VODOKE-525951 format. One record per residue (C-alpha): residue number from 1; z, y, x. Coordinates in steps of 0.001 Angstrom, whole numbers, m for minus. Each point is the difference from the previous one (the first is absolute). Layout:
N
[NUM; [Z; Y; X]],
...
This chain:
746
[1; [31333; 75416; m19929]],
[2; [2558; 2412; m1347]],
[3; [m804; 3689; 486]],
[4; [3399; 1277; m1143]],
[5; [1632; 2063; 2760]],
[6; [2662; m1867; 1830]],
[7; [2584; 2746; m601]],
[8; [m135; m550; m3769]],
[9; [213; m3798; 215]],
[10; [3282; m277; 1922]],
[11; [3399; 28; m1565]],
[12; [2106; 3094; 336]],
[13; [2848; m1792; 1751]],
[14; [m2378; m1214; 2699]],
[15; [m492; 3569; 1237]],
[16; [3555; 117; 1338]],
[17; [332; m3654; 970]],
[18; [m154; 720; 3745]],
[19; [2469; 2870; m249]],
[20; [2682; m1961; m1820]],
[21; [m215; m3514; 1397]],
[22; [2812; m2313; m1006]],
[23; [1146; m3217; 1664]],
[24; [m2718; m2397; 1110]],
[25; [m664; m2868; m2438]],
[26; [m1165; m2334; 2779]],
[27; [3466; m1231; 1041]],
[28; [291; m1418; m3508]],
[29; [m3024; m2224; 573]],
[30; [572; m3347; m1701]],
[31; [760; m2926; 2251]],
[32; [m3124; m1801; m1240]],
[33; [m2090; 2317; 2195]],
[34; [1874; m1246; 3087]],
[35; [m188; m3749; m596]],
[36; [3241; 118; m1954]],
[37; [2007; 1522; 2860]],
[38; [2773; 2344; m1121]],
[39; [289; 2808; 2506]],
[40; [3703; 539; m797]],
[41; [842; m3687; 518]],
[42; [m1936; m1082; 3076]],
[43; [2840; m2258; 1115]],
[44; [m798; m2255; m2904]],
[45; [m3551; m656; 1209]],
[46; [m1292; m2139; 2856]],
[47; [m1899; 1204; 3043]],
[48; [m3245; m1445; m1335]],
[49; [396; 1858; m3304]],
[50; [475; 3288; 1837]],
[51; [m3075; m675; 2171]],
[52; [m2129; m733; m3049]],
[53; [1341; 3163; m1680]],
[54; [m1230; 1982; 3016]],
[55; [m3481; m1449; m449]],
[56; [184; 1160; m3599]],
[57; [631; 3491; 1363]],
[58; [m3283; m288; 1902]],
[59; [m1772; m890; m3228]],
[60; [1710; 2978; m1604]],
[61; [m1309; 2312; 2723]],
[62; [m3507; m1344; m529]],
[63; [232; 646; m3725]],
[64; [1355; 3494; 622]],
[65; [m2936; 721; 2340]],
[66; [m2450; m1217; m2641]],
[67; [1785; 2095; m2634]],
[68; [m252; 3018; 2303]],
[69; [m3758; m476; 333]],
[70; [m350; m615; m3736]],
[71; [1802; 3235; m885]],
[72; [m2041; 1999; 2531]],
[73; [m3309; m1323; m1353]],
[74; [1104; 962; m3500]],
[75; [951; 3489; 1177]],
[76; [m3424; 445; 1571]],
[77; [m1706; m691; m3323]],
[78; [2419; 2247; m1919]],
[79; [51; 3003; 2332]],
[80; [m3728; 102; 699]],
[81; [m1757; m1745; m2893]],
[82; [m2394; m1446; 2578]],
[83; [m1128; m3515; 760]],
[84; [1908; m1609; 2843]],
[85; [m1839; 627; 3259]],
[86; [1438; m458; 3456]],
[87; [m2067; 2788; 1510]],
[88; [788; 2602; m2664]],
[89; [1652; 3219; 1096]],
[90; [2152; 217; m3116]],
[91; [2351; m2622; 1467]],
[92; [1663; 2865; 1858]],
[93; [1205; 1399; m3320]],
[94; [1912; m3187; m775]],
[95; [1318; m171; 3550]],
[96; [1483; 3476; m359]],
[97; [1856; m965; m3175]],
[98; [1423; m3159; 1555]],
[99; [923; 1686; 3280]],
[100; [2081; 2668; m1710]],
[101; [1603; m2332; m2514]],
[102; [1000; m2728; 2460]],
[103; [609; 2198; 3055]],
[104; [m2676; m1732; 2085]],
[105; [m2427; 1299; 2581]],
[106; [m3398; 948; m1342]],
[107; [m1757; m2410; 2391]],
[108; [2191; m2867; m1232]],
[109; [m703; 683; m3660]],
[110; [m3732; 430; 642]],
[111; [m43; m3449; 1581]],
[112; [1845; m1412; m3022]],
[113; [m2556; 1570; m2330]],
[114; [m2913; m1400; 1979]],
[115; [1564; m3479; 53]],
[116; [700; 135; m3730]],
[117; [m3646; 844; m693]],
[118; [m1108; m2835; 2286]],
[119; [2222; m2466; m1866]],
[120; [m1394; 1175; m3319]],
[121; [m3723; m87; 827]],
[122; [m439; m2258; 3040]],
[123; [2836; m2567; 58]],
[124; [1369; m342; m3543]],
[125; [438; m3789; 195]],
[126; [1634; 211; 3412]],
[127; [2295; 2636; m1505]],
[128; [1276; m2641; m2425]],
[129; [1067; m2091; 2995]],
[130; [2052; 3012; 1101]],
[131; [1441; 279; m3509]],
[132; [1096; m3656; 28]],
[133; [1574; 295; 3441]],
[134; [m2497; m2271; 1760]],
[135; [m446; 2619; 2710]],
[136; [2018; 2959; 1168]],
[137; [m913; 3658; m62]],
[138; [m918; 20; 3706]],
[139; [m2167; m3100; m467]],
[140; [m1849; 1656; m2870]],
[141; [m692; 2961; 2259]],
[142; [m1413; m2422; 2569]],
[143; [m2405; m1344; m2614]],
[144; [m1032; 3558; m870]],
[145; [m802; 707; 3644]],
[146; [m1970; m3243; 462]],
[147; [m2168; 767; m3045]],
[148; [m422; 3723; 623]],
[149; [m3784; m186; 599]],
[150; [m681; m1809; m3266]],
[151; [147; 3271; m1919]],
[152; [m2389; 2540; 1581]],
[153; [673; 2959; m2230]],
[154; [m563; 73; m3761]],
[155; [m2238; m3102; m117]],
[156; [1906; m3224; 419]],
[157; [m1342; m2649; 2308]],
[158; [m1644; m2676; m2155]],
[159; [2225; m2714; 1478]],
[160; [3290; 1887; m269]],
[161; [994; m1811; m3204]],
[162; [m744; m3363; 1628]],
[163; [2165; 852; 3003]],
[164; [2833; 1173; m2249]],
[165; [m142; m3195; m2068]],
[166; [m147; m2254; 3072]],
[167; [2995; 1677; 1647]],
[168; [2029; m121; m3222]],
[169; [m813; m3694; m526]],
[170; [1082; m814; 3527]],
[171; [3276; 1875; m419]],
[172; [849; m1796; m3244]],
[173; [m1091; m3441; 1209]],
[174; [2072; m11; 3191]],
[175; [3748; m385; m328]],
[176; [1013; 590; 3616]],
[177; [753; 3136; 1948]],
[178; [m2690; 2421; 1157]],
[179; [531; 1290; 3559]],
[180; [m1755; 3264; 791]],
[181; [m2633; m1628; 2199]],
[182; [m713; m2825; m2441]],
[183; [m435; 2414; m2910]],
[184; [m2285; 2233; 2056]],
[185; [m2150; m2932; 1151]],
[186; [m265; m1354; m3539]],
[187; [m1226; 3372; m1285]],
[188; [m2469; 404; 2875]],
[189; [m1485; m3426; m616]],
[190; [m509; 656; m3711]],
[191; [m1482; 3452; 639]],
[192; [m2258; m1424; 2719]],
[193; [m1367; m2573; m2432]],
[194; [m1024; 2644; m2555]],
[195; [m609; 3115; 2140]],
[196; [m147; m681; 3782]],
[197; [m576; 3662; 883]],
[198; [3349; 900; m1534]],
[199; [1666; m2005; 2793]],
[200; [m2327; 966; 2856]],
[201; [50; 3735; m586]],
[202; [3783; 576; 337]],
[203; [m48; m1474; 3518]],
[204; [m2759; 2406; 1039]],
[205; [1862; 2952; m1486]],
[206; [3316; m950; 1565]],
[207; [m1546; m521; 3432]],
[208; [m1357; 3530; m167]],
[209; [3600; 1214; m415]],
[210; [1221; m1598; 3231]],
[211; [1842; 2255; 2382]],
[212; [3296; 748; 1702]],
[213; [2646; 2074; m1740]],
[214; [3282; 1427; 1273]],
[215; [3066; 1298; m1789]],
[216; [3004; 1678; 1610]],
[217; [3429; m311; m1586]],
[218; [1416; 3193; 1519]],
[219; [2907; m1750; 1715]],
[220; [m1837; m954; 3168]],
[221; [m1686; m3084; m1458]],
[222; [m3360; m577; m1599]],
[223; [m2366; m2593; m1356]],
[224; [m3503; m956; 1079]],
[225; [m2241; m1973; m2349]],
[226; [m3416; m1524; 584]],
[227; [m2385; m976; m2769]],
[228; [m2686; m2526; 949]],
[229; [m1376; m3376; m983]],
[230; [2424; m2826; m722]],
[231; [m1108; m2097; 2961]],
[232; [471; 2913; 2397]],
[233; [3485; 583; m1374]],
[234; [852; m3670; 525]],
[235; [m1261; 22; 3583]],
[236; [1811; 3249; 834]],
[237; [3268; m1221; m1531]],
[238; [m97; m3307; 1872]],
[239; [m755; 1780; 3274]],
[240; [2916; 2379; m454]],
[241; [2309; m2873; m931]],
[242; [m1110; m1996; 3052]],
[243; [857; 2880; 2341]],
[244; [3327; 581; m1768]],
[245; [896; m3683; 413]],
[246; [m426; 254; 3775]],
[247; [3546; 1399; 271]],
[248; [2743; m2487; 772]],
[249; [2611; m1215; m2466]],
[250; [2646; 2368; 1343]],
[251; [m1957; 3058; m1096]],
[252; [2306; 1942; m2370]],
[253; [m2809; 1424; m2134]],
[254; [m1024; m1457; m3327]],
[255; [m3460; m1479; m433]],
[256; [m1182; 3057; m1915]],
[257; [1229; 2313; 2730]],
[258; [m1702; m2063; 2686]],
[259; [m3230; 49; m1982]],
[260; [159; 3803; m273]],
[261; [506; 324; 3762]],
[262; [m2774; m2533; 668]],
[263; [m2398; 1921; m2244]],
[264; [700; 3229; 1903]],
[265; [m537; m1776; 3320]],
[266; [m3361; m1374; m1110]],
[267; [m1191; 3340; m1381]],
[268; [1171; 2102; 2939]],
[269; [m692; m2484; 2807]],
[270; [3602; 105; 1252]],
[271; [2138; m2882; 1164]],
[272; [1910; m1985; m2596]],
[273; [3459; m934; 1245]],
[274; [2832; m2296; m919]],
[275; [3266; 1838; m743]],
[276; [2352; m2817; 942]],
[277; [1012; 1882; 3178]],
[278; [183; m3125; 2161]],
[279; [m1454; m88; 3490]],
[280; [m1014; m3641; m374]],
[281; [m1689; 511; m3390]],
[282; [m2380; m2943; m593]],
[283; [m2357; 2027; m2214]],
[284; [m3671; m108; 1014]],
[285; [m1588; 3243; m1155]],
[286; [m3685; 847; 583]],
[287; [m1142; 3048; 1932]],
[288; [m458; 3367; m1748]],
[289; [m3131; 115; m2093]],
[290; [m214; m3806; m158]],
[291; [711; m2215; m2948]],
[292; [1913; m3255; 234]],
[293; [m1872; m3255; 216]],
[294; [121; m928; m3678]],
[295; [m2406; m1955; m2167]],
[296; [m623; 1584; m3384]],
[297; [m1558; m2259; m2619]],
[298; [m1354; 1145; m3375]],
[299; [m518; m2772; m2533]],
[300; [m2822; 578; m2479]],
[301; [m735; m2466; m2819]],
[302; [m3392; m196; m1705]],
[303; [m1819; m2540; m2117]],
[304; [m3205; m1751; 1008]],
[305; [m2198; 2313; m2076]],
[306; [1333; 3078; 1753]],
[307; [m211; m1686; 3415]],
[308; [m3667; m897; m601]],
[309; [m784; 3558; m1146]],
[310; [1716; 1456; 3084]],
[311; [m1910; m2362; 2303]],
[312; [m3256; 1039; m1681]],
[313; [885; 3681; 474]],
[314; [811; m647; 3668]],
[315; [m3387; m1672; 427]],
[316; [m1737; 2993; m1589]],
[317; [1894; 2390; 2259]],
[318; [m950; m2015; 3077]],
[319; [m3648; 123; m1034]],
[320; [222; 3741; m543]],
[321; [1635; 484; 3371]],
[322; [m2705; m2105; 1622]],
[323; [m2734; 2066; m1690]],
[324; [1801; 3151; 1045]],
[325; [65; m1164; 3624]],
[326; [m3713; m792; m158]],
[327; [m734; 3417; m1457]],
[328; [2073; 1687; 2695]],
[329; [m1783; m1982; 2696]],
[330; [m3389; 967; m1452]],
[331; [1121; 3629; m204]],
[332; [1164; m116; 3606]],
[333; [m3307; m1559; 1098]],
[334; [m1945; 2613; m1979]],
[335; [2049; 2813; 1533]],
[336; [m644; m1407; 3495]],
[337; [m3761; m151; m626]],
[338; [258; 3459; m1515]],
[339; [1689; 1358; 3100]],
[340; [m2520; m1731; 2314]],
[341; [m2890; 1342; m2113]],
[342; [1470; 3484; 220]],
[343; [321; m341; 3767]],
[344; [m3634; m1147; 260]],
[345; [m1167; 3003; m2018]],
[346; [2024; 2319; 2200]],
[347; [m1418; m1606; 3107]],
[348; [m3529; 151; m1478]],
[349; [380; 3719; m739]],
[350; [1244; 1067; 3405]],
[351; [m841; 3560; 1108]],
[352; [m2979; 620; 2233]],
[353; [2107; 643; 3087]],
[354; [1354; m3511; m272]],
[355; [m3373; m1655; m603]],
[356; [m805; m3141; 1868]],
[357; [m2555; 150; 2842]],
[358; [m3594; m254; m1074]],
[359; [m1139; m3605; 200]],
[360; [m2738; m1025; 2323]],
[361; [m3472; 23; m1618]],
[362; [m196; m3754; m82]],
[363; [m102; m1965; m3214]],
[364; [2534; m2522; 1162]],
[365; [2370; 2730; 1175]],
[366; [m448; 1933; m3227]],
[367; [578; m2959; m2215]],
[368; [2913; m1348; 1963]],
[369; [2484; 2867; m452]],
[370; [m1053; 356; m3631]],
[371; [711; m3618; m618]],
[372; [3372; 262; 1699]],
[373; [932; 3083; m1973]],
[374; [m959; m1609; m3284]],
[375; [1843; m3189; 776]],
[376; [2976; 2110; 1042]],
[377; [m433; 2094; m3176]],
[378; [m430; 3209; 2055]],
[379; [m3670; 1089; 196]],
[380; [m1410; 3122; 1716]],
[381; [457; 3385; m1647]],
[382; [m2589; 2304; m1530]],
[383; [234; 2273; 3007]],
[384; [m902; m2856; 2270]],
[385; [m2987; m797; m2217]],
[386; [m1170; 3618; 102]],
[387; [246; 44; 3782]],
[388; [m1974; m3208; 114]],
[389; [m2784; 1562; m2080]],
[390; [m118; 3175; 2174]],
[391; [50; m1911; 3236]],
[392; [m3105; 214; 2225]],
[393; [m2651; m2592; m478]],
[394; [617; m3023; 2168]],
[395; [m2725; m1530; 2160]],
[396; [m2045; m2740; m1501]],
[397; [1708; m3311; 342]],
[398; [m1024; m3573; m642]],
[399; [m198; m1281; m3555]],
[400; [3412; m1383; m995]],
[401; [462; m3492; m1183]],
[402; [m771; m480; m3675]],
[403; [3503; m1133; m953]],
[404; [1577; 3369; 834]],
[405; [m777; 1296; m3472]],
[406; [1353; m3184; m1494]],
[407; [3262; 671; 1841]],
[408; [288; 3399; m1629]],
[409; [m587; m1568; m3388]],
[410; [2692; m2587; 715]],
[411; [2419; 2785; 891]],
[412; [m692; 1797; m3257]],
[413; [444; m3153; m1970]],
[414; [3223; m624; 1892]],
[415; [1284; 3366; m1194]],
[416; [m1272; m565; m3549]],
[417; [m2045; 3207; 139]],
[418; [m1125; 1809; m3161]],
[419; [m2988; m1043; m2046]],
[420; [m2375; 2274; 2022]],
[421; [m58; m2569; 2843]],
[422; [m2210; m2911; m987]],
[423; [1085; m3483; 974]],
[424; [m2900; m272; 2432]],
[425; [1066; 3065; 1985]],
[426; [m2946; 2125; m1137]],
[427; [1489; 2042; m2809]],
[428; [589; 3717; m300]],
[429; [837; 581; 3681]],
[430; [m3435; m1277; 1046]],
[431; [m1696; 2225; m2551]],
[432; [1990; 3004; 1197]],
[433; [m913; m690; 3568]],
[434; [m3579; m329; m1004]],
[435; [76; 3373; m1814]],
[436; [1741; 1898; 2776]],
[437; [m2157; m1729; 2630]],
[438; [m3251; 1131; m1645]],
[439; [m2296; 2281; 2160]],
[440; [44; 3133; m2186]],
[441; [809; 2773; 2517]],
[442; [m3215; m235; 2015]],
[443; [1874; m1030; 3100]],
[444; [m1120; m2702; 2400]],
[445; [33; m3288; m1824]],
[446; [2584; m2451; 1177]],
[447; [m800; m3376; 1377]],
[448; [969; m3115; m1870]],
[449; [2900; m611; 2353]],
[450; [1305; 3580; m448]],
[451; [m312; m272; m3775]],
[452; [1919; m3247; 92]],
[453; [2778; 1457; 2148]],
[454; [296; 3075; m2258]],
[455; [m25; m2142; m3115]],
[456; [2702; m2208; 1509]],
[457; [2165; 3032; 796]],
[458; [m395; 1379; m3491]],
[459; [793; m3435; m1472]],
[460; [3119; m58; 2085]],
[461; [957; 3511; m1175]],
[462; [m782; m882; m3599]],
[463; [1933; m3221; 271]],
[464; [2910; 2082; 1291]],
[465; [m207; 2223; m3053]],
[466; [m212; m3053; m2210]],
[467; [2998; m1471; 1777]],
[468; [1978; 3213; m497]],
[469; [m1014; 120; m3647]],
[470; [971; m3645; m427]],
[471; [3344; 586; 1681]],
[472; [696; 3000; m2239]],
[473; [m913; m2127; m2989]],
[474; [2188; m2755; 1429]],
[475; [2875; 2478; 229]],
[476; [m587; 1035; m3581]],
[477; [m210; m3647; m1070]],
[478; [3185; m760; 1943]],
[479; [1768; 2845; m1780]],
[480; [m1300; m1244; m3325]],
[481; [1039; m3526; 938]],
[482; [3418; 1263; 1034]],
[483; [237; 1937; m3250]],
[484; [m1232; m3032; m1912]],
[485; [2346; m2268; 1890]],
[486; [2697; 2592; m521]],
[487; [m919; m196; m3639]],
[488; [m39; m3722; 287]],
[489; [3192; 547; 1845]],
[490; [985; 2233; m2753]],
[491; [m1572; m2375; m2327]],
[492; [954; m2822; 2182]],
[493; [2714; 1628; 1862]],
[494; [110; 2105; m2970]],
[495; [m1202; m3182; m1405]],
[496; [2433; m938; 2600]],
[497; [1822; 2780; m1474]],
[498; [m1764; m118; m3319]],
[499; [231; m3749; m144]],
[500; [3302; m74; 1811]],
[501; [1426; 2688; m2212]],
[502; [m1436; m1621; m3075]],
[503; [1225; m3395; 1176]],
[504; [3401; 1439; 783]],
[505; [179; 1802; m3319]],
[506; [m1296; m2944; m1992]],
[507; [2978; m1922; m1400]],
[508; [513; m3502; 1318]],
[509; [m458; m2627; m2676]],
[510; [3399; m1595; 321]],
[511; [3466; m101; m1480]],
[512; [3181; 1714; 1044]],
[513; [1745; m1326; 3071]],
[514; [3636; 169; 958]],
[515; [1512; 1575; 3105]],
[516; [3377; m1665; 452]],
[517; [2746; 2586; m86]],
[518; [m2236; 2687; m1558]],
[519; [m1622; m1429; m3118]],
[520; [m3500; m225; m1441]],
[521; [m2895; 1302; 2116]],
[522; [m3651; 495; m862]],
[523; [m2693; m2044; 1829]],
[524; [m1156; 3081; 1937]],
[525; [3483; 353; 1491]],
[526; [m27; m3662; 1052]],
[527; [m3335; 565; 1752]],
[528; [1430; 3072; 1707]],
[529; [2965; m2013; 1275]],
[530; [m2242; m2787; 1272]],
[531; [m2257; 2507; 1764]],
[532; [2825; 1916; 1670]],
[533; [2245; m2757; 1272]],
[534; [m476; m3435; 1564]],
[535; [m12; m2354; m2948]],
[536; [543; m3715; m393]],
[537; [m1257; m1412; m3293]],
[538; [1640; m3199; m1183]],
[539; [m1053; m1899; m3089]],
[540; [2150; m2378; m1954]],
[541; [m2962; m2392; m191]],
[542; [m3286; 86; 1980]],
[543; [m2702; 2328; m1215]],
[544; [m2048; m1457; m2818]],
[545; [2583; m2668; m880]],
[546; [1394; m162; m3528]],
[547; [3825; 184; 193]],
[548; [280; m2495; m2843]],
[549; [m1843; m2620; 2046]],
[550; [2439; 160; 2922]],
[551; [3581; m1217; 93]],
[552; [1937; 1983; 2566]],
[553; [3075; m1428; 1723]],
[554; [3306; 1323; m1235]],
[555; [2325; m1112; 2806]],
[556; [m157; m1311; 3541]],
[557; [m513; m3751; 227]],
[558; [2867; m269; 2444]],
[559; [2468; 2051; m2079]],
[560; [m432; 415; m3779]],
[561; [2418; 2945; 73]],
[562; [m2291; 2129; 2187]],
[563; [m2837; 1826; m1693]],
[564; [m3583; m478; 1093]],
[565; [m1895; 3046; 1203]],
[566; [m2113; m8; m3166]],
[567; [3003; m63; m2342]],
[568; [1887; 2583; 2064]],
[569; [m2952; 2406; m221]],
[570; [m452; m751; m3700]],
[571; [3645; 801; m847]],
[572; [m106; 3298; 1909]],
[573; [m3275; 1002; m1631]],
[574; [1212; m932; m3488]],
[575; [3096; 2205; 187]],
[576; [m1085; 2738; 2403]],
[577; [3523; 1391; 81]],
[578; [3537; m1284; m304]],
[579; [483; m1720; m3352]],
[580; [2996; 2251; m784]],
[581; [m1518; 2726; m2234]],
[582; [1758; 2940; 1628]],
[583; [m836; m1113; 3577]],
[584; [m3110; 1274; 1817]],
[585; [209; m2388; 2958]],
[586; [m3335; m1524; 1013]],
[587; [m394; m3707; m688]],
[588; [m1663; m399; 3407]],
[589; [3142; 1338; 1699]],
[590; [2436; m2103; m2045]],
[591; [700; m3693; m620]],
[592; [m1449; m2671; m2260]],
[593; [3019; m1322; m1874]],
[594; [462; m3271; m1859]],
[595; [1121; 1216; m3414]],
[596; [1664; m3341; m699]],
[597; [1988; m1010; 3051]],
[598; [m1693; m2732; 1994]],
[599; [2170; m3072; 226]],
[600; [m694; m1440; 3426]],
[601; [1769; m3256; m851]],
[602; [m1447; m506; m3469]],
[603; [m3236; 2041; m281]],
[604; [m853; m1644; m3297]],
[605; [2902; 1845; m1631]],
[606; [m1737; 3349; 239]],
[607; [m1075; 2828; 2239]],
[608; [m3421; m1392; 833]],
[609; [m2378; 1987; 2191]],
[610; [m2469; 958; m2747]],
[611; [m1644; 3308; m993]],
[612; [2115; 352; m3145]],
[613; [3186; m793; 1893]],
[614; [m370; 2776; 2584]],
[615; [32; 3771; m17]],
[616; [142; 2832; 2522]],
[617; [3207; 1883; 811]],
[618; [945; 2506; 2635]],
[619; [2552; m1238; 2488]],
[620; [2880; 1871; m1660]],
[621; [m569; m1372; m3500]],
[622; [m639; m3465; 1416]],
[623; [3390; 13; 1678]],
[624; [1619; 1390; m3140]],
[625; [m1389; m2824; m2100]],
[626; [1015; m2647; 2576]],
[627; [3553; 1153; 700]],
[628; [1088; 1447; m3337]],
[629; [244; m1130; m3586]],
[630; [m3195; 1800; m1026]],
[631; [m2527; m2453; m1370]],
[632; [m3710; 125; m768]],
[633; [m2333; m2304; m1878]],
[634; [m3793; m191; m138]],
[635; [m2233; m1958; m2365]],
[636; [m3197; 159; m2053]],
[637; [240; 1124; m3611]],
[638; [m2063; m1332; m2879]],
[639; [m2889; 2317; 977]],
[640; [m74; m1234; 3592]],
[641; [1441; 3198; 1429]],
[642; [2528; m82; 2813]],
[643; [3389; 1178; m1273]],
[644; [2936; 937; 2212]],
[645; [3561; 367; m1311]],
[646; [3030; 1204; 1971]],
[647; [3569; m896; m920]],
[648; [2988; 2109; 986]],
[649; [3246; m1628; 1194]],
[650; [1354; 778; m3477]],
[651; [m2822; m1972; m1642]],
[652; [m2220; 2847; m1284]],
[653; [m3702; m903; 46]],
[654; [m2231; 2844; 1242]],
[655; [m3813; m189; m349]],
[656; [m2018; 185; 3199]],
[657; [m3281; 1807; 640]],
[658; [m2299; 289; m2993]],
[659; [m3042; m767; 2155]],
[660; [m872; m1390; 3393]],
[661; [m3223; 282; 1952]],
[662; [m1027; m3182; m1765]],
[663; [m676; 2270; m2983]],
[664; [m1792; 2474; 2278]],
[665; [m2139; m2680; 1681]],
[666; [m715; m2566; m2693]],
[667; [m1750; m2231; 2535]],
[668; [3350; m977; 1502]],
[669; [476; m2399; m2915]],
[670; [m3010; m2011; 1165]],
[671; [1618; m1248; 3202]],
[672; [1333; m3545; 29]],
[673; [2724; m1338; 2268]],
[674; [809; m3611; 679]],
[675; [3401; m1448; m756]],
[676; [2345; 230; 2977]],
[677; [377; m3200; 2019]],
[678; [3053; m2137; m490]],
[679; [2893; 974; 2195]],
[680; [679; m2389; 2856]],
[681; [3398; m1656; m80]],
[682; [2693; 2013; 1715]],
[683; [998; m1810; 3191]],
[684; [3672; m873; 35]],
[685; [2067; m1604; 2662]],
[686; [1870; m3078; m1189]],
[687; [3660; 643; m639]],
[688; [m345; 3803; m74]],
[689; [1389; 1579; m3146]],
[690; [m1906; 3095; m1160]],
[691; [1883; 3253; 285]],
[692; [1536; 1688; m2979]],
[693; [m2331; 2962; 461]],
[694; [m2920; m2051; m1193]],
[695; [2081; m1251; m2945]],
[696; [868; 3543; m991]],
[697; [m3629; 1033; 376]],
[698; [m1105; m2924; m2168]],
[699; [2587; 943; m2612]],
[700; [m1237; 3592; 103]],
[701; [m3581; m1120; m523]],
[702; [1051; m2220; m2894]],
[703; [1947; 2837; m1626]],
[704; [m2949; 2369; 313]],
[705; [m2412; m2559; m1405]],
[706; [2156; m464; m3080]],
[707; [395; 3728; m435]],
[708; [m3765; 523; 158]],
[709; [m560; m2741; m2554]],
[710; [2548; 1578; m2308]],
[711; [m1475; 3504; 403]],
[712; [m3564; m1189; m552]],
[713; [984; m1933; m3121]],
[714; [1847; 3017; m1352]],
[715; [m2999; 2265; 673]],
[716; [m2744; m2275; m1275]],
[717; [1752; m2011; m2726]],
[718; [2936; 2215; m835]],
[719; [2400; m2921; 524]],
[720; [2627; m377; 2714]],
[721; [78; m3695; 1074]],
[722; [3563; 265; 1249]],
[723; [1221; 1791; m3120]],
[724; [m2001; m1423; m2905]],
[725; [764; 1344; m3455]],
[726; [2732; m2031; m1570]],
[727; [m581; m1367; m3505]],
[728; [2251; 1407; m2608]],
[729; [2838; m2330; m997]],
[730; [14; m920; m3578]],
[731; [3425; 117; m1581]],
[732; [1306; m3330; m1163]],
[733; [165; m88; m3678]],
[734; [2768; m2005; m1685]],
[735; [m497; m1465; m3431]],
[736; [1464; 2048; m2749]],
[737; [2729; m1919; m1881]],
[738; [146; 952; m3596]],
[739; [3342; 1305; m1177]],
[740; [1120; m2338; m2777]],
[741; [3590; 1239; m74]],
[742; [1420; m3188; 1612]],
[743; [2522; 416; 2851]],
[744; [m1260; m535; 3612]],
[745; [344; m3486; 1480]],
[746; [2635; 1037; 2522]],
């Protein structure tokens, strides 16, 4: 790289070039750059030549944009002596030079510098498509935006070169026009194949920027803008349009004005009115705050792989939700047992003033309340046990039945008492009673009956303590269970949030889908749409059936002109939008048009109801093609691709879309359609002469058929059948008579 300062490498006369500019050399551009059109003699050229010259201007603009980027990239290397890097701060130096020289805003020049660096290091092959005029400057900027995440800083994404080569190959292979949506979808599909995160991440970032913005003009008007997901925009726009269309036909406002008033009515909850001023206005307008009864349909297209992946993700989410419900139910049950255990402890530890009356000194009476309290999970308190020990000695009573002690053991086992209580009912409590009942104070020894009663009271008190201890432990275990289940709810509902979050954040193993009217969508967005709105899933063929093994009907058996439901859906899916490149009308809102006019009297002459003979048009362009001299043709080229060509009334052939959704969803080529049934004979009454309208229509169809044949032959073979090249006439040569000096014979 040259290290000579730039100031010493420029010519001296260049320093004052901007101060002393002469006449522009561009008006003297040779006519070869404009398809041979002489600007000073336009009257000598046809309309088609002028139209083609204007397309050459578009190619000129593309080359100028590429030249602009090329010069800027060179300036970056000269002014900074650094390697080209999009994130470098030195780009501001070049932007300052360009801004002052060309009288541009600094933000505009900084964007030009960044785009020039991107073309040089990220999309060099795509830049050659801009140089050759395959795409426009705005389309190249679209490709820069769609590949923005392929270059995270100084280190290039490993698949960036593959994406650049694939996009460039597609641009040079296709000869048709690239609408904005088609170009964007093509780039997204290629990027998704090599780096799926580079397509998913922009949606997440853009959704975080959603909001409502206002701008006031200063003259009493303003603008309100809402940024949200594409499907929400579609639903909001259709709702506003439906309310605006409630006004009658005599309303003097334009459609845009009615939509603005309808939007204000919906946002403010006020009444939308018709401005026709008639008392008998037939308009039916909903109440304030209500929306009109309108059905909004969003059409989403996905292949079978993506549909299977989405169904699998839905099944996983349902399982996670079911586990989450089970965890919540277990947590609720644990909290209920926790609250009941807490209540039992509170009841067991009542103050002395609220103690229960002392039980009668009878074994059955002593065991009965204890059993009830244990079964009710509310045993006597420590204060009650102390009172029972300090109570006066009861009179000797008969020996109780032997199974009374077994009942106490059963109660302990029912409460799952601690390990100190032996299974036979003679564990630690019996030993304690035996120790405290020993005659060590020198007092009068107790009888066997008194010892038994005292031991039974102490067992009851000890069992109360054990019950309280068990309940406290149960409360602690319930808290631990709740914490564990909360952890299993936060590893199950955090696994329901850990698994749910991980499942939600895990990419779906599928391909890009297509939201009609909006463009390519990632599988996660399709799942979001299916989850939010009532969805009807329709398949072209039953699940698990190979499309190549099924032959779908192409037309109705009763009328070969009418499309079958399968073919109608196929045509709308294949095109997605109106076949006119500059039109954004949805194919599902338009018409399926026979490209070659269907001859109802002689169907064998052309216009059959077949997939290749139909395309989708909005109602306006359908009527234009039917009632004007515009013509379109559709056929398969040598590579099997569907090619559409439009012909102006002056005979200029214009290429159609470069791609259809058949290139986006390659599986559409696998579907097979049966040949349409033969047309039934047209019933005619004997002696009735057909009207001239049908004759004119037949003549029109015949003229258009011949014109299509001539155009297709000229495009594919380069020969016009109606004007074949004439062979050159050879001049007749007469024999040369030698001059012998004799006079002529006459």
